[in-house]
C-alpha positions in Angstrom: -5.6 4.4 34.7 -8.5 1.8 34.8 -8.1 -1.3 36.9 -7.1 -4.4 35.0 -8.8 -7.8 35.1 -5.7 -10.0 35.6 -7.8 -13.3 35.8 -6.8 -14.3 32.3 -3.5 -12.6 32.0 -1.4 -11.8 35.0 0.5 -8.7 34.2 2.6 -8.7 37.3 3.8 -12.2 36.7 4.4 -11.8 33.0 6.4 -8.6 33.5 8.7 -10.4 35.9 9.4 -13.1 33.2 10.6 -10.6 30.6 14.1 -11.3 29.5 17.0 -8.8 29.5 17.4 -9.4 25.7 16.7 -7.6 22.5 13.4 -8.4 20.8 10.0 -7.2 19.6 6.8 -6.9 21.8 3.2 -6.9 20.7 0.3 -5.3 22.7 -3.1 -7.0 22.2 -6.4 -5.2 22.5 -9.9 -6.2 23.7 -10.6 -8.5 20.7 -7.0 -9.9 20.9 -6.1 -7.8 17.9 -2.5 -6.3 17.8 -2.8 -2.6 18.6 0.9 -1.8 19.0 4.2 -3.3 18.0 7.6 -2.1 19.3 11.2 -3.1 19.5 13.6 -3.0 22.4 17.3 -3.3 23.0 16.3 -4.8 26.4 12.7 -6.2 26.5 12.6 -6.3 30.3 13.3 -2.5 30.7 11.2 -1.3 27.8 8.0 -3.2 28.3 7.9 -2.5 32.0 7.9 1.2 31.3 4.5 1.1 29.8 2.9 -0.1 33.0 4.8 2.1 35.5 2.9 5.2 36.7 6.1 7.1 37.2 7.1 6.8 33.5 5.9 9.8 31.5 3.7 8.7 28.6 2.0 10.6 25.8 -1.8 10.8 25.6 -1.8 8.4 22.7 0.3 5.8 24.6 -1.8 6.2 27.7 -4.9 5.4 25.6 -3.1 2.4 24.1 -2.0 1.0 27.5 -5.6 1.3 28.8 -6.7 -1.1 26.1 -4.0 -3.7 26.5 -5.4 -7.1 27.5 -2.2 -9.0 27.2 1.3 -8.7 25.6 3.7 -11.1 24.0 7.2 -10.9 22.8 9.8 -12.5 20.4 13.4 -12.6 21.4 16.0 -12.0 18.7 19.8 -11.9 18.6 20.4 -8.2 17.9 18.8 -4.8 17.6 19.0 -5.1 13.8 17.0 -8.3 13.8 14.5 -6.6 16.1 14.1 -3.7 13.7 13.5 -6.0 10.8 11.0 -8.1 12.6 9.2 -4.9 13.9 8.9 -3.6 10.3 7.4 -6.9 9.1 4.9 -7.1 12.0 3.8 -3.4 11.5 3.4 -4.0 7.8 1.4 -7.2 8.4 -0.9 -6.0 11.2 -1.1 -2.2 10.7 -1.5 -1.6 14.5 -3.8 1.4 15.2 -1.3 3.0 17.8 1.8 2.8 15.7 2.8 5.8 13.6 1.6 4.8 10.1 1.9 6.4 6.7 -1.5 7.5 5.6 -0.9 7.0 1.9 -0.9 3.5 0.5 0.2 4.5 -2.9 3.0 2.8 -4.7 5.1 4.3 -7.5 6.1 2.4 -10.6 9.6 1.2 -11.2 11.4 -0.2 -14.3 12.8 -3.7 -14.0 15.5 -5.3 -16.2 14.9 -9.0 -15.7 17.6 -11.5 -14.9 17.5 -14.1 -17.7 19.4 -15.2 -20.7 17.7 -12.5 -22.8 16.6 -9.8 -20.3 13.4 -7.8 -20.8 12.5 -4.3 -19.6 9.2 -4.3 -17.6 7.1 -1.9 -15.5 6.6 -3.2 -11.9 5.1 -1.8 -8.7 6.5 -4.3 -6.2 9.8 -6.1 -6.0 10.2 -9.8 -5.8 13.2 -11.2 -4.1 15.1 -11.8 -7.3 18.3 -10.8 -9.2 16.6 -8.3 -11.5 17.8 -4.6 -11.6 15.3 -2.0 -10.5 15.2 1.7 -11.5 13.1 4.5 -10.2 10.7 5.3 -8.7 9.0 7.2 -11.4 6.3 9.9 -10.9 3.6 8.3 -13.1 2.7 5.3 -15.3 2.9 7.6 -18.3 6.5 8.4 -17.6 7.4 4.8 -17.2 5.6 3.7 -20.3 7.3 6.5 -22.3 10.8 5.4 -21.1 10.2 1.7 -21.7 8.9 2.5 -25.2 11.9 4.6 -25.9 14.3 1.9 -24.7 12.6 -0.7 -27.0 12.7 1.6 -30.0 16.3 2.6 -29.3 18.0 -0.6 -28.1 15.6 -3.2 -29.6 15.0 -5.0 -26.3 12.6 -7.9 -26.8 9.0 -7.5 -25.7 7.8 -11.2 -25.5 7.7 -14.2 -23.2 9.1 -16.6 -25.7 11.3 -19.5 -24.5 14.4 -20.0 -26.7 18.1 -20.2 -26.6 21.0 -19.5 -28.9 21.4 -23.2 -29.6 17.6 -23.7 -30.2 16.2 -20.7 -32.0 12.5 -20.5 -33.0 11.2 -20.6 -36.5 8.6 -17.9 -36.6 9.4 -14.2 -36.3 7.1 -11.7 -34.7 5.8 -8.2 -35.7 8.4 -6.4 -33.5 11.1 -7.8 -35.8 9.2 -6.6 -38.8 8.8 -3.0 -37.4 12.5 -2.9 -36.4 11.9 -2.8 -32.6 13.6 -6.2 -32.1 16.6 -7.7 -33.8 15.3 -11.3 -33.6 17.5 -13.2 -31.1 14.7 -15.7 -30.9 15.1 -16.7 -34.6 18.9 -16.6 -34.5 19.3 -13.2 -36.2 21.1 -11.7 -33.2 23.7 -13.4 -31.0 23.5 -13.5 -27.2 26.6 -11.4 -26.9 25.2 -8.7 -29.2 21.9 -8.7 -27.3 23.8 -8.2 -24.0 25.6 -5.2 -25.4 22.2 -3.6 -26.2 20.9 -4.5 -22.7 24.0 -2.9 -21.1 23.3 0.3 -23.1 19.7 0.3 -21.9 20.9 0.0 -18.3 23.3 2.9 -18.9 20.3 4.9 -20.3 18.3 4.1 -17.2 21.2 5.3 -15.1 21.0 8.6 -16.8 24.1 8.2 -19.1 22.6 9.7 -22.2 25.6 11.4 -23.8 27.3 8.4 -25.5 23.9 7.1 -26.6 22.9 10.4 -28.3 26.3 10.6 -30.0 25.9 7.1 -31.4 22.4 7.9 -32.7 23.7 11.1 -34.2 26.4 9.2 -36.1 23.8 6.7 -37.4 21.6 9.6 -38.5 24.4 11.3 -40.4 25.5 8.0 -42.0 21.9 7.3 -43.1 21.6 10.8 -44.5 24.8 10.5 -46.5 23.4 7.2 -47.9 20.2 9.0 -48.8 18.3 6.7 -46.4 16.1 9.5 -45.2 13.6 7.3 -43.4 16.2 5.9 -41.1 17.7 9.3 -40.6 14.3 10.7 -39.5 13.9 7.8 -37.2 17.3 8.5 -35.5 16.4 12.2 -35.3 13.1 11.4 -33.5 14.9 9.1 -31.1 17.4 11.8 -30.3 14.6 14.4 -29.6 12.8 11.9 -27.4 15.9 11.2 -25.3 16.6 14.9 -25.0 13.0 15.5 -23.8 13.5 12.9 -21.1 16.9 14.5 -20.2 15.5 18.0 -20.0 12.9 17.0 -17.4 15.7 16.0 -15.0 17.5 18.8 -13.2 21.1 18.5 -12.0 21.0 19.1 -8.2 24.3 17.6 -7.0 28.0 18.0 -7.6 28.5 14.3 -8.0 26.6 11.5 -9.8 25.4 9.6 -6.7 22.0 8.1 -5.9 20.2 9.6 -2.9 16.9 10.4 -1.4 16.5 13.9 0.2 13.9 14.0 2.9 12.3 17.1 4.4 9.5 17.1 7.0 7.0 19.8 8.1 4.6 19.3 11.0 1.7 21.2 12.7 -0.1 19.8 15.6 -1.1 16.2 14.7 -0.5 16.8 10.9 2.8 15.9 9.3 3.9 15.8 5.7 7.2 14.3 4.5 8.6 15.3 1.1 11.1 13.0 -0.6 13.2 14.0 -3.7 14.5 11.0 -5.7 18.0 11.9 -7.0 19.5 9.3 -9.4 22.9 9.8 -10.9 22.9 13.4 -9.7 19.5 14.3 -11.2 16.1 14.6 -9.7 14.0 12.1 -11.5 10.9 12.4 -9.3 9.5 13.2 -5.9 7.0 11.8 -3.4 5.1 13.1 -0.4 3.6 11.1 2.4 1.1 12.1 5.1 2.0 10.7 8.5 -0.3 10.2 11.5 1.7 11.5 14.5 1.3 12.1 18.2 1.8 15.8 19.0 4.3 14.7 21.7 6.5 12.8 19.3 9.8 14.5 18.4 11.0 15.2 14.9 13.7 12.6 15.3 11.2 9.9 16.4 8.9 10.7 13.5 11.6 10.6 10.8 13.1 7.4 12.4 9.7 5.6 12.2 9.1 7.1 8.7 12.4 5.6 7.3 11.6 2.2 8.8 8.2 2.1 7.1 9.0 3.8 3.8 12.0 1.7 2.9 10.5 -1.6 4.1 10.1 -3.6 0.9 10.8 -0.7 -1.5 12.3 -1.9 -4.8 15.2 0.6 -4.6 17.3 1.9 -1.7 19.7 4.7 -2.5 23.3 4.9 -1.4 22.6 8.0 0.8 19.5 9.3 2.6 19.7 13.0 3.7 17.6 14.1 6.6 17.1 17.4 8.5 18.0 16.1 12.0 20.1 13.4 13.6 18.2 10.2 14.1 18.2 8.3 17.5 18.6 4.9 15.8 20.8 6.0 12.9 23.4 3.2 13.3 20.7 0.4 13.4 18.9 1.9 10.4 22.1 2.1 8.4 22.8 -1.6 9.2 19.3 -2.6 8.2 19.3 -0.5 4.9 22.8 -1.8 4.1 21.7 -5.4 4.6 18.5 -4.8 2.4 20.5 -3.1 -0.4 23.6 -5.4 -0.3 25.8 -2.3 -0.3 26.7 0.4 2.2 23.9 2.9 2.8 24.5 6.1 4.8 22.1 8.4 6.6 23.5 12.0 6.5 22.4 15.2 8.2 23.9 18.0 6.2 25.0 21.0 8.2 26.3 23.6 5.7 26.6 24.4 2.1 24.7 23.0 -0.9 23.7 19.8 0.8 21.9 21.7 3.6 20.2 23.9 1.0 18.8 20.8 -0.8 17.4 19.5 2.5 15.9 22.9 3.2 14.4 22.8 -0.3 12.6 19.5 0.6 11.4 21.1 3.9 10.1 24.2 2.1 8.2 22.0 -0.4 6.7 20.0 2.5 5.6 23.3 4.0 4.0 24.4 0.7 2.1 21.1 0.6 1.1 21.5 4.2 -0.5 24.9 3.5 -2.2 23.7 0.4 -3.7 20.6 2.0 -4.6 22.4 5.2 -6.8 24.8 3.2 -8.3 21.9 1.3 -8.9 20.1 4.6 -10.6 23.2 6.1 -12.9 23.4 3.1 -13.6 19.7 3.2 -14.3 19.9 7.0 -16.8 22.7 6.4 -18.6 20.8 3.7 -18.7 17.6 5.8 -20.1 19.5 8.8 -22.7 21.2 6.6 -23.7 17.7 5.1 -24.2 16.3 8.6 -26.3 19.3 9.7 -28.4 19.1 6.5 -29.0 15.3 7.1 -30.1 16.0 10.7 -32.6 18.7 9.5 -33.9 16.5 6.6 -34.6 13.5 8.8 -35.6 15.6 11.8 -33.1 14.1 14.3 -32.6 15.5 17.8 -28.8 15.5 17.4 -26.5 15.5 14.4 -25.6 12.0 13.1 -21.9 12.2 13.9 -21.3 8.5 13.3 -23.0 6.9 10.3 -22.8 3.3 9.3 -23.8 1.6 6.0 -23.9 -2.0 4.9 -23.9 -4.0 1.7 -24.0 -7.6 0.5 -22.0 -9.0 -2.5 -22.0 -12.4 -4.1 -21.8 -14.2 -7.5 -25.0 -16.2 -8.2 -25.3 -16.8 -4.5 -21.7 -18.0 -4.1 -19.1 -16.5 -1.7 -21.7 -14.4 0.1 -19.9 -11.5 1.9 -21.0 -8.3 3.7 -19.3 -5.0 4.2 -19.7 -2.3 6.8 -18.4 1.3 6.2 -18.2 4.0 8.8 -18.4 7.8 8.3 -17.4 10.0 11.3 -18.2 13.7 11.0 -19.0 13.2 7.3 -15.7 11.6 6.5 -14.8 7.9 6.1 -13.2 6.3 9.1 -11.4 3.5 7.4 -10.0 1.8 10.6 -13.6 1.0 11.6 -14.6 -0.7 8.4 -15.5 -4.3 8.8 -15.8 -7.4 6.5 -18.1 -10.3 7.1 -18.1 -13.8 5.6 -21.8 -14.9 5.6 -22.0 -18.3 7.2 -25.6 -19.3 7.5 -27.0 -18.3 4.1 -26.8 -20.4 0.9 -27.8 -18.9 -2.4 -28.6 -15.3 -3.3 -30.7 -14.2 -0.3 -29.6 -10.6 0.4 -32.2 -10.1 3.2 -31.1 -13.2 5.1 -27.4 -12.3 4.6 -28.0 -8.7 5.8 -29.9 -10.1 8.9 -26.9 -12.3 9.8 -24.4 -9.5 9.3 -26.3 -6.9 11.3 -26.9 -9.5 14.1 -23.3 -10.3 14.3 -22.2 -6.7 14.2 -24.5 -5.6 17.1 -24.1 -8.8 19.2 -20.4 -8.2 19.1 -21.0 -4.6 20.2 -23.2 -5.5 23.1 -20.7 -8.2 24.3 -17.9 -5.7 24.0 -19.9 -3.1 26.0 -20.1 -5.6 28.9 -16.4 -6.2 28.8 -15.7 -2.4 28.7 -18.0 -1.8 31.7 -16.2 -4.4 33.7 -12.8 -3.0 32.8 -13.8 0.7 33.1 -13.2 1.4 29.4 -14.8 3.8 27.0 -17.1 2.3 24.4 -15.8 4.7 21.8 -12.4 3.0 21.9 -13.8 -0.5 21.0 -14.0 -2.3 17.7 -17.8 -2.9 17.8 -19.0 -1.1 21.0 -19.1 2.3 19.3 -22.7 2.3 18.0 -23.8 4.6 15.2 -26.1 7.6 15.5 -27.6 6.7 12.1 -27.6 3.6 9.8 -28.1 4.3 6.1 -29.3 1.1 4.5 -28.6 0.8 0.9 -32.2 0.2 -0.3 -35.8 0.8 0.6 -38.4 -0.6 2.9 -37.2 -4.2 2.9 -33.6 -3.4 3.9 -34.8 -0.9 6.6 -37.2 -3.5 8.1 -34.4 -6.1 8.3 -32.3 -3.6 10.2 -35.1 -2.5 12.5 -35.9 -6.2 13.2 -32.3 -6.9 14.4 -32.2 -3.8 16.6 -35.6 -4.6 18.2 -34.6 -8.2 18.9 -31.4 -7.0 20.6 -33.2 -4.2 22.5 -31.2 -1.4 20.9 -33.2 1.8 20.8 -30.5 4.5 20.5 -29.8 4.0 16.8 -31.8 5.7 14.0 -32.3 3.9 10.6 -33.1 5.2 7.2 -33.0 3.8 3.7 -31.3 5.3 0.7 -34.0 4.9 -2.0 -32.6 4.7 -5.5 -33.8 6.0 -8.9 -33.7 4.1 -12.2 -30.0 4.8 -12.5 -29.3 3.3 -9.0 -28.5 6.7 -7.4 -30.0 7.8 -4.2 -33.1 10.0 -4.9 -34.7 10.1 -1.4 -34.4 8.9 2.2 -36.9 6.5 3.7 -37.5 7.3 7.4 -40.5 6.2 9.5 -42.2 4.9 6.4 -41.9 8.4 4.8 -39.9 9.3 1.7 -37.9 12.4 2.2 -36.8 14.1 -1.0 -33.2 15.1 -1.6 -31.9 17.9 -3.7 -28.8 17.1 -5.8 -27.4 20.5 -4.9 -27.1 19.8 -1.2 -24.0 18.6 0.7 -26.2 15.9 2.3 -27.0 14.4 -1.1 -23.3 14.4 -2.0 -22.4 12.7 1.3 -25.0 10.0 0.8 -23.8 9.4 -2.7 -20.2 9.0 -1.4 -21.5 6.6 1.3 -23.4 4.5 -1.3 -20.4 4.3 -3.6 -18.0 3.4 -0.8 -20.1 0.6 0.7 -20.5 -0.9 -2.8 -16.8 -0.6 -3.5 -15.8 -2.1 -0.2 -18.1 -5.1 -0.6 -17.2 -5.7 -4.2 -13.5 -5.4 -3.5 -13.7 -7.9 -0.6 -15.7 -10.3 -2.7 -13.4 -10.0 -5.7 -10.3 -10.7 -3.5 -11.9 -13.9 -2.2 -12.9 -14.9 -5.7 -9.4 -14.3 -7.0 -7.8 -16.3 -4.2 -10.1 -19.1 -5.1 -9.2 -18.8 -8.8 -5.5 -18.6 -8.2 -5.7 -21.7 -6.1 -7.5 -23.6 -8.7 -5.2 -22.3 -11.5 -2.0 -23.4 -9.7 -3.8 -26.7 -8.9 -3.7 -27.4 -12.7 0.1 -27.3 -12.8 1.7 -30.7 -12.6 4.3 -31.0 -9.8 3.1 -27.9 -7.9 1.6 -29.0 -4.6 0.6 -27.0 -1.5 4.1 -26.2 -0.3 5.2 -24.9 -3.7 1.9 -22.9 -4.2 2.5 -21.2 -0.9 6.1 -20.5 -1.7 5.2 -19.0 -5.1 2.5 -16.8 -3.7 4.8 -15.6 -0.9 7.6 -14.8 -3.3 5.7 -13.2 -6.2 2.5 -11.9 -4.4 0.0 -12.6 -7.1 -0.7 -14.6 -10.3 0.4 -11.8 -12.7 3.9 -11.7 -11.2 4.1 -15.5 -11.4 3.0 -15.4 -15.0 5.6 -12.8 -16.0 8.5 -14.3 -13.9 11.5 -15.6 -15.8 12.6 -19.3 -15.7 15.6 -18.2 -13.5 13.3 -16.3 -11.1 11.0 -19.3 -10.7 13.9 -21.7 -10.1 15.3 -19.3 -7.5 12.0 -19.5 -5.5 12.2 -21.6 -2.3 10.8 -25.2 -2.6 11.1 -25.0 -6.4 13.6 -27.0 -8.5 14.5 -26.7 -12.2 11.8 -29.2 -13.3 8.9 -27.6 -11.3 10.0 -24.1 -12.5 9.9 -25.3 -16.1 6.4 -26.7 -15.5 5.1 -23.4 -14.1 6.8 -21.4 -16.9 5.5 -23.6 -19.7 2.0 -23.6 -18.2 1.8 -19.8 -18.5 3.5 -19.6 -21.8 1.3 -22.1 -23.6 4.1 -24.6 -24.1 2.3 -27.5 -22.4 
């Protein structure tokens, strides 16, 4: 292991100070970024192990330890609190050496709001509120279909109107006219009757279809007897729609419980976890997640970490989670999940019978996915390798451009100038190495000057990091900026290439090749500019496809970053316009609801329940977004 420079952080002294208490520890890398987060029952024992030569460590952990410049820790009262804090820190910092889920997708849920006259909404994240959540569902289409069916069947309101039973509104809306709402807002439906319909909708979402279908059938027959054939046909269509939803759900359990069935399949450093969502005894959907693993990790450790991450912040936690092997921290996980759900949650490892076969089914499906995606990855790897080789041949490079970097500038009329850097390794995006830059020295829309600043900062960082690595005996490929590209693909022609060459010449960097992606009239790459020569590209080559992907990705990354800054600025100014909402309340609202759309759709009760908010300020916010100012 490389020698450490203890001049800034004395490892020997700090290790002696570690308390014999539960807590969470954070390892910091060369740029003081958090590269690993862990929890410990006894901090003193756990953290010391990383720096003991006699303690057996995996290759991944050895690499991590070699990069640690300092560590810090937070003491908590129990293992449960340590687990919860570890979850939050991993979610916040996404440390590169923690086992992380590769997929960042979220599945839609259905929410029944907590207010006087509840609504049924589609959501992707859960606020800390009193609403009821159902799902997850496999697709947006499925959620939209169910919500539409609920509104047509139970006449649940689809508006943001503010009203009460004592103070009804005057004007009705079109949903009342088309018989999809019974008009509680205009006094045509009592609060008690509306609650009955909401309760039926909740039963429907819980999979209790039988009584609902029977009631609709009675209405259909009654309408038919009264020669009201239009209503009879409407009831018939609703019955068919409910039965279609019901038929897509397969009974898989002998009881009506809610559970997630988890199966895992791994090969080398590849791992896929399959989850079946069982609600009220029926499979309503499934999910799969790719997990980055260390080959030396055990199945138990992988599943333990997976459950910690997967259920951290999820809108719904089932009563039971079935897994294929006993987990080392089962008791702590159960305590945490129970606390999050508010009811007892059990982690079960079935051994025999139908339960075991269901877990085996999840494992089998994970294996099928593994085989399918392995073949796809092989084909993708072959195409990427071919693209890199073609690029080498087209430009005439001595060695293949294994690491390619590209840059772009984004602004709005010269405001909020930002830069983006994307990295492709072996022809595939290396997302962890992407970087964002806030342009500091340029005012107005000057892309050349902005590019000059970004490239200068990027390579000055790299040179500085190289010196630190040399002193500490570390590999440059492990650094944030010290890993220089073989090739830079500038998004543009001669002007952009000259800016890049100027920066590299000024810094004395001679090992990096530079080319420009010359665009056609449709802003697509038609040729490469290298050594003042245009090199034509055929659209049928893998090199052309790779450059197109790089061009699209660097644009997307820059625009997304710029848009996020712009939205933050707009949100701030929007909330500034609400009387009685200062900095503390703005921060509380954003922390609770996440974004402006969730604040806009929140009920009055949900706003009042937010920390730092009172009834008056909640009313101010609610009225602001519902045009009642």
